[in-house]
C-alpha positions as a Python dict, from the first residue, in 0.01 Angstrom:
ca = {
    (1, 'M'): (0, 0, 0),
    (2, 'I'): (-239, -219, -120),
    (3, 'G'): (-530, -46, -405),
    (4, 'I'): (-848, -197, -484),
    (5, 'A'): (-756, -335, -756),
    (6, 'D'): (-493, -580, -561),
    (7, 'S'): (-717, -686, -306),
    (8, 'A'): (-1000, -789, -563),
    (9, 'E'): (-694, -978, -754),
    (10, 'E'): (-618, -1154, -465),
    (11, 'V'): (-954, -1228, -446),
    (12, 'T'): (-1016, -1376, -761),
    (13, 'Q'): (-668, -1541, -724),
    (14, 'G'): (-846, -1691, -399),
    (15, 'E'): (-1186, -1802, -590),
    (16, 'S'): (-1015, -1946, -883),
    (17, 'H'): (-842, -2240, -663),
    (18, 'P'): (-1149, -2366, -440),
    (19, 'D'): (-952, -2679, -320),
    (20, 'S'): (-666, -2473, -183),
    (21, 'R'): (-901, -2384, 140),
    (22, 'A'): (-1021, -2745, 168),
    (23, 'D'): (-631, -2865, 171),
    (24, 'G'): (-511, -2631, 373),
    (25, 'I'): (-808, -2720, 637),
    (26, 'S'): (-716, -3083, 578),
    (27, 'G'): (-379, -3050, 676),
    (28, 'S'): (-464, -2879, 964),
    (29, 'L'): (-678, -3157, 1069),
    (30, 'R'): (-407, -3423, 1002),
    (31, 'S'): (-128, -3204, 1249),
    (32, 'L'): (-380, -3247, 1511),
    (33, 'G'): (-421, -3607, 1475),
    (34, 'T'): (-26, -3635, 1503),
    (35, 'Y'): (20, -3347, 1735),
    (36, 'A'): (172, -3411, 2133),
    (37, 'P'): (22, -3288, 2418),
    (38, 'E'): (209, -3021, 2591),
    (39, 'S'): (345, -3107, 2976),
    (40, 'T'): (112, -3035, 3224),
    (41, 'E'): (409, -2941, 3445),
    (42, 'P'): (494, -2551, 3451),
    (43, 'A'): (834, -2440, 3273),
    (44, 'L'): (1101, -2414, 3510),
    (45, 'S'): (1249, -2088, 3632),
    (46, 'P'): (1514, -2006, 3844),
    (47, 'A'): (1239, -1927, 4139),
    (48, 'D'): (1234, -2235, 4167),
    (49, 'L'): (1632, -2299, 4253),
    (50, 'P'): (1784, -2328, 4612),
    (51, 'A'): (1913, -1972, 4743),
    (52, 'R'): (2254, -1960, 4645),
    (53, 'S'): (2201, -2154, 4353),
    (54, 'R'): (1946, -1904, 4239),
    (55, 'K'): (2215, -1654, 4317),
    (56, 'A'): (2523, -1770, 4131),
    (57, 'F'): (2268, -1875, 3826),
    (58, 'L'): (2182, -1492, 3808),
    (59, 'R'): (2541, -1397, 3865),
    (60, 'H'): (2608, -1607, 3615),
    (61, 'M'): (2335, -1505, 3354),
    (62, 'I'): (2388, -1128, 3403),
    (63, 'G'): (2777, -1201, 3319),
    (64, 'Q'): (2673, -1352, 2943),
    (65, 'L'): (2511, -979, 2878),
    (66, 'A'): (2721, -728, 2641),
    (67, 'E'): (2882, -556, 2866),
    (68, 'P'): (2715, -204, 2783),
    (69, 'V'): (2393, -370, 2943),
    (70, 'Q'): (2617, -511, 3237),
    (71, 'N'): (2729, -141, 3279),
    (72, 'R'): (2343, -37, 3308),
    (73, 'I'): (2238, -253, 3541),
    (74, 'R'): (2592, -140, 3734),
    (75, 'A'): (2407, 146, 3743),
    (76, 'L'): (2072, 44, 3818),
    (77, 'R'): (2233, -99, 4142),
    (78, 'H'): (2404, 223, 4256),
    (79, 'N'): (2036, 384, 4176),
    (80, 'Q'): (1951, 135, 4415),
    (81, 'L'): (2171, 188, 4712),
    (82, 'Q'): (2057, 542, 4663),
    (83, 'Q'): (1707, 434, 4778),
    (84, 'V'): (1881, 223, 5083),
    (85, 'R'): (1988, 579, 5219),
    (86, 'I'): (1673, 717, 5172),
    (87, 'S'): (1537, 462, 5331),
    (88, 'E'): (1783, 460, 5632),
    (89, 'Q'): (1665, 851, 5697),
    (90, 'F'): (1283, 713, 5664),
    (91, 'F'): (1317, 485, 5919),
    (92, 'R'): (1518, 707, 6113),
    (93, 'E'): (1216, 955, 6159),
    (94, 'V'): (991, 665, 6190),
    (95, 'Y'): (1192, 559, 6459),
    (96, 'E'): (1170, 925, 6648),
    (97, 'L'): (827, 938, 6550),
    (98, 'E'): (795, 638, 6789),
    (99, 'R'): (966, 725, 7086),
    (100, 'R'): (817, 1112, 7070),
    (101, 'F'): (422, 894, 7063),
    (102, 'Y'): (541, 689, 7400),
    (103, 'G'): (557, 973, 7558),
    (104, 'Q'): (236, 1112, 7514),
    (105, 'S'): (79, 747, 7591),
    (106, 'C'): (280, 719, 7911),
    (107, 'A'): (-33, 923, 8095),
    (108, 'L'): (-241, 621, 7987),
    (109, 'F'): (31, 357, 8065),
    (110, 'D'): (17, 515, 8404),
    (111, 'A'): (-354, 456, 8443),
    (112, 'R'): (-316, 77, 8324),
    (113, 'R'): (-84, 53, 8626),
    (114, 'G'): (-332, 189, 8835),
    (115, 'I'): (-572, -50, 8772),
    (116, 'L'): (-397, -360, 8749),
    (117, 'E'): (-203, -320, 9112),
    (118, 'G'): (-543, -190, 9251),
    (119, 'S'): (-492, 171, 9337),
    (120, 'V'): (-691, 244, 9100),
    (121, 'E'): (-1091, 204, 9044),
    (122, 'P'): (-1229, 237, 8757),
    (123, 'P'): (-1625, 320, 8679),
    (124, 'I'): (-1870, 87, 8601),
    (125, 'Q'): (-1811, 8, 8241),
    (126, 'T'): (-2174, -5, 8052),
    (127, 'E'): (-2055, 62, 7742),
    (128, 'K'): (-1865, -155, 7468),
    (129, 'T'): (-1727, 40, 7156),
    (130, 'W'): (-1541, -241, 7017),
    (131, 'P'): (-1647, -582, 6839),
    (132, 'E'): (-1664, -908, 7023),
    (133, 'D'): (-1683, -1253, 6865),
    (134, 'P'): (-1989, -1495, 6879),
    (135, 'Q'): (-1978, -1718, 7220),
    (136, 'D'): (-2075, -2012, 7015),
    (137, 'A'): (-1722, -1957, 6803),
    (138, 'L'): (-1525, -1969, 7102),
    (139, 'Y'): (-1651, -2346, 7220),
    (140, 'L'): (-1441, -2494, 7456),
    (141, 'D'): (-1463, -2921, 7438),
    (142, 'F'): (-1310, -2952, 7780),
    (143, 'G'): (-1445, -3314, 7810),
    (144, 'N'): (-1267, -3403, 7495),
    (145, 'N'): (-927, -3179, 7523),
    (146, 'E'): (-686, -3295, 7796),
    (147, 'E'): (-472, -2951, 7789),
    (148, 'L'): (-802, -2783, 7810),
    (149, 'R'): (-848, -2978, 8112),
    (150, 'Q'): (-522, -2909, 8244),
    (151, 'L'): (-526, -2554, 8191),
    (152, 'R'): (-832, -2482, 8404),
    (153, 'Q'): (-733, -2709, 8677),
    (154, 'K'): (-422, -2450, 8700),
    (155, 'L'): (-639, -2127, 8714),
    (156, 'A'): (-659, -1982, 9023),
    (157, 'P'): (-978, -1848, 9221),
    (158, 'V'): (-1034, -1503, 9255),
    (159, 'S'): (-1211, -1292, 9507),
    (160, 'P'): (-1452, -1067, 9499),
    (161, 'T'): (-1241, -861, 9697),
    (162, 'T'): (-931, -880, 9510),
    (163, 'L'): (-779, -582, 9473),
    (164, 'G'): (-648, -516, 9106),
    (165, 'V'): (-565, -804, 8832),
    (166, 'P'): (-365, -1040, 8930),
    (167, 'R'): (-129, -1227, 8766),
    (168, 'F'): (-179, -972, 8471),
    (169, 'W'): (204, -980, 8325),
    (170, 'L'): (262, -1329, 8414),
    (171, 'T'): (-59, -1446, 8259),
    (172, 'V'): (4, -1227, 7947),
    (173, 'F'): (399, -1382, 7925),
    (174, 'Q'): (237, -1725, 7912),
    (175, 'N'): (-48, -1642, 7620),
    (176, 'V'): (243, -1558, 7413),
    (177, 'P'): (436, -1837, 7250),
    (178, 'L'): (767, -1674, 7219),
    (179, 'L'): (773, -1548, 7636),
    (180, 'S'): (585, -1867, 7737),
    (181, 'E'): (903, -2067, 7582),
    (182, 'L'): (1111, -1852, 7886),
    (183, 'V'): (876, -1849, 8180),
    (184, 'Q'): (954, -2187, 8406),
    (185, 'D'): (718, -2329, 8677),
    (186, 'H'): (993, -2207, 8972),
    (187, 'D'): (927, -1828, 8787),
    (188, 'E'): (588, -1812, 8809),
    (189, 'P'): (562, -1716, 9200),
    (190, 'L'): (804, -1388, 9134),
    (191, 'L'): (626, -1336, 8811),
    (192, 'E'): (326, -1269, 9007),
    (193, 'C'): (494, -977, 9186),
    (194, 'L'): (580, -814, 8853),
    (195, 'M'): (366, -437, 8861),
    (196, 'D'): (465, -310, 8549),
    (197, 'V'): (652, -312, 8196),
    (198, 'R'): (784, 14, 8054),
    (199, 'L'): (1032, 147, 7824),
    (200, 'A'): (1268, 395, 7797),
    (201, 'Y'): (1392, 577, 7447),
    (202, 'D'): (1712, 663, 7370),
    (203, 'Q'): (1853, 801, 7028),
    (204, 'D'): (2035, 467, 6952),
    (205, 'S'): (1890, 211, 7203),
    (206, 'Y'): (1562, 153, 7371),
    (207, 'T'): (1561, 25, 7716),
    (208, 'V'): (1276, -201, 7865),
    (209, 'I'): (1193, -192, 8227),
    (210, 'F'): (1033, -426, 8500),
    (211, 'Q'): (897, -249, 8812),
    (212, 'F'): (866, -585, 9103),
    (213, 'R'): (665, -531, 9427),
    (214, 'P'): (830, -630, 9767),
    (215, 'N'): (912, -1001, 9732),
    (216, 'S'): (1084, -1246, 9910),
    (217, 'F'): (1344, -1290, 9616),
    (218, 'L'): (1453, -1014, 9489),
    (219, 'H'): (1672, -775, 9736),
    (220, 'D'): (1484, -411, 9756),
    (221, 'S'): (1790, -297, 9535),
    (222, 'S'): (1666, -522, 9268),
    (223, 'L'): (1302, -448, 9243),
    (224, 'L'): (1389, -209, 8916),
    (225, 'L'): (1510, -450, 8676),
    (226, 'T'): (1624, -360, 8326),
    (227, 'K'): (1678, -486, 7977),
    (228, 'R'): (1864, -273, 7693),
    (229, 'Y'): (1872, -300, 7335),
    (230, 'F'): (2095, -121, 7092),
    (231, 'L'): (1990, -16, 6721),
    (232, 'Q'): (2153, 10, 6431),
    (233, 'H'): (1969, 208, 6189),
    (234, 'S'): (2197, 233, 5876),
    (235, 'A'): (2250, -45, 5675),
    (236, 'D'): (2511, -330, 5697),
    (237, 'P'): (2775, -214, 5457),
    (238, 'E'): (2830, -611, 5408),
    (239, 'F'): (2458, -636, 5300),
    (240, 'P'): (2334, -294, 5202),
    (241, 'F'): (2011, -427, 4982),
    (242, 'L'): (1901, -641, 5283),
    (243, 'F'): (1822, -298, 5507),
    (244, 'E'): (1443, -347, 5606),
    (245, 'G'): (1453, -67, 5912),
    (246, 'P'): (1689, -57, 6225),
    (247, 'E'): (1843, -351, 6342),
    (248, 'I'): (1882, -493, 6664),
    (249, 'V'): (2279, -524, 6720),
    (250, 'R'): (2343, -563, 7071),
    (251, 'C'): (2198, -616, 7437),
    (252, 'E'): (2248, -543, 7801),
    (253, 'G'): (2115, -695, 8081),
    (254, 'C'): (2158, -623, 8423),
    (255, 'H'): (2261, -740, 8794),
    (256, 'I'): (2025, -913, 9007),
    (257, 'H'): (2054, -892, 9355),
    (258, 'W'): (1885, -1167, 9474),
    (259, 'R'): (1802, -1251, 9839),
    (260, 'D'): (1984, -1593, 10012),
    (261, 'G'): (1880, -1889, 9871),
    (262, 'S'): (1643, -1776, 9650),
    (263, 'N'): (1801, -1703, 9329),
    (264, 'L'): (1633, -1847, 9086),
    (265, 'T'): (1867, -1943, 8773),
    (266, 'L'): (2041, -2196, 9018),
    (267, 'Q'): (1945, -2494, 9196),
    (268, 'T'): (2079, -2736, 9428),
    (269, 'V'): (2173, -3109, 9325),
    (270, 'E'): (2271, -3431, 9590),
    (271, 'S'): (2477, -3652, 9431),
    (272, 'R'): (2660, -3966, 9581),
    (273, 'R'): (2991, -4039, 9480),
    (274, 'R'): (3128, -4358, 9408),
    (275, 'N'): (3251, -4592, 9693),
    (276, 'R'): (3153, -4325, 9927),
    (277, 'A'): (2850, -4261, 10177),
    (278, 'H'): (2806, -3910, 10204),
    (279, 'R'): (2631, -3721, 9963),
    (280, 'V'): (2789, -3413, 9747),
    (281, 'T'): (2562, -3120, 9706),
    (282, 'K'): (2590, -2874, 9421),
    (283, 'V'): (2449, -2539, 9272),
    (284, 'M'): (2400, -2582, 8915),
    (285, 'P'): (2244, -2339, 8665),
    (286, 'R'): (1899, -2394, 8564),
    (287, 'E'): (1630, -2245, 8330),
    (288, 'S'): (1470, -1931, 8422),
    (289, 'F'): (1294, -1593, 8293),
    (290, 'F'): (1547, -1417, 8467),
    (291, 'R'): (1883, -1567, 8291),
    (292, 'F'): (1683, -1305, 8030),
    (293, 'F'): (1863, -1058, 8259),
    (294, 'A'): (2225, -1173, 8196),
    (295, 'P'): (2231, -1219, 7789),
    (296, 'P'): (2584, -1329, 7641),
    (297, 'Q'): (2775, -1076, 7543),
    (298, 'A'): (2939, -1062, 7166),
    (299, 'L'): (3067, -737, 7060),
    (300, 'D'): (3086, -880, 6704),
    (301, 'L'): (2829, -1139, 6646),
    (302, 'S'): (2930, -1230, 6295),
    (303, 'L'): (3259, -1398, 6548),
    (304, 'A'): (2988, -1551, 6770),
    (305, 'D'): (2967, -1935, 6785),
    (306, 'E'): (2621, -2077, 6684),
    (307, 'K'): (2501, -2146, 7018),
    (308, 'T'): (2581, -1778, 7094),
    (309, 'K'): (2410, -1672, 6756),
    (310, 'L'): (2083, -1874, 6825),
    (311, 'I'): (2058, -1705, 7179),
    (312, 'L'): (2092, -1366, 7106),
    (313, 'G'): (1907, -1384, 6793),
    (314, 'N'): (1564, -1527, 6966),
    (315, 'D'): (1697, -1230, 7283),
    (316, 'F'): (1635, -976, 6957),
    (317, 'E'): (1298, -1108, 6887),
    (318, 'V'): (1161, -1104, 7244),
    (319, 'G'): (1345, -743, 7313),
    (320, 'F'): (1158, -618, 6956),
    (321, 'L'): (800, -835, 7065),
    (322, 'L'): (805, -637, 7385),
    (323, 'R'): (861, -271, 7215),
    (324, 'T'): (598, -333, 6945),
    (325, 'Q'): (327, -552, 7101),
    (326, 'I'): (353, -634, 7483),
    (327, 'V'): (411, -281, 7630),
    (328, 'P'): (183, -83, 7384),
    (329, 'K'): (-113, -353, 7428),
    (330, 'A'): (-79, -642, 7719),
    (331, 'V'): (-450, -607, 7805),
    (332, 'L'): (-543, -730, 7433),
    (333, 'F'): (-291, -1037, 7537),
    (334, 'Y'): (-471, -1113, 7825),
    (335, 'T'): (-802, -1136, 7714),
    (336, 'G'): (-712, -1333, 7376),
    (337, 'D'): (-792, -1047, 7142),
    (338, 'L'): (-438, -1099, 6974),
    (339, 'V'): (-408, -1436, 7041),
    (340, 'D'): (-359, -1507, 6661),
    (341, 'S'): (-98, -1231, 6548),
    (342, 'M'): (200, -1417, 6811),
    (343, 'S'): (137, -1745, 6641),
    (344, 'A'): (431, -1711, 6420),
    (345, 'A'): (744, -1465, 6413),
    (346, 'S'): (649, -1103, 6316),
    (347, 'P'): (752, -1022, 6005),
    (348, 'D'): (866, -685, 6084),
    (349, 'S'): (1093, -844, 6301),
    (350, 'R'): (1410, -601, 6313),
    (351, 'S'): (1680, -852, 6450),
    (352, 'L'): (2017, -885, 6265),
    (353, 'S'): (1989, -1097, 5990),
    (354, 'S'): (1984, -1448, 6029),
    (355, 'E'): (2212, -1722, 5857),
    (356, 'A'): (1964, -1755, 5601),
    (357, 'E'): (1889, -1443, 5493),
    (358, 'Q'): (2288, -1419, 5504),
    (359, 'E'): (2330, -1699, 5304),
    (360, 'Q'): (2121, -1571, 5056),
    (361, 'A'): (2318, -1271, 5004),
    (362, 'L'): (2673, -1467, 4964),
}
């Protein structure tokens, strides 16, 4: 402990050398003149490495730690695994809540269908309980935008005596990038006949149900088309720390009974063989929204080829989108209220881990 006398002695010593302070300041100034400026580039960190290199470096870093510290790290990983088990239970209960509350919404979906098909005429809506964008914020420059002019020409006129909301589901699909990619021009007449899209929940799966009115394409036995998605509610044993909720691991379509000559997934192609005057007719597959109901089958996706993984990965995204966005909020995609939210893939999409994600886990 420093006493008053000691402090006084230090002060006295400081006062007895008046030039020492000046010498120190001069030295500091000289050092500033020769000091090299710091680099403006940020310091390198493991976050700057590619995913695989970063993972390998961090494993190397842990390997350099003392054994007692490594043991504590292992204990923390076991701790994290227990948190994963709690998350599994949490997301299972969230799914059951979603399943239960969907049932409460079915009466509203019945009312929506009635308005869309024209069997119910709602009363005049004089009040709006939601905000509207100002008109000047939604200006369309048809004069300088060729795409807008083309889309305007495709708008079909609607008579005041028209029942319901024509082309509703087709318009919804065309307004959402992920679904619009599936819809071809030759699909539109049949999708105009789509009356309703609903869900049916099971414990470990859900089914998307497409209800069509009688038409010239589908046999009457195929007016109800279905797509079933199977869920895995537990973490992948190989990548448990990537668990963020139930994943779609498999899907099943349904057989479509087409009327003669009306299969939209096929096309007739004529070709002329060499040295022959007559033409040969072939039936070839073609792109169609209705291929959605015949997905490739892969019981073990890890063993599937890259093309199958890509097709199923996109299919799983569509299935998740239909369940969480399109079916419950269809009118908002029709009106454009949710036009911005689907511009990119949903961050909460529950599908099998992509190749990139699995690379990060390797």
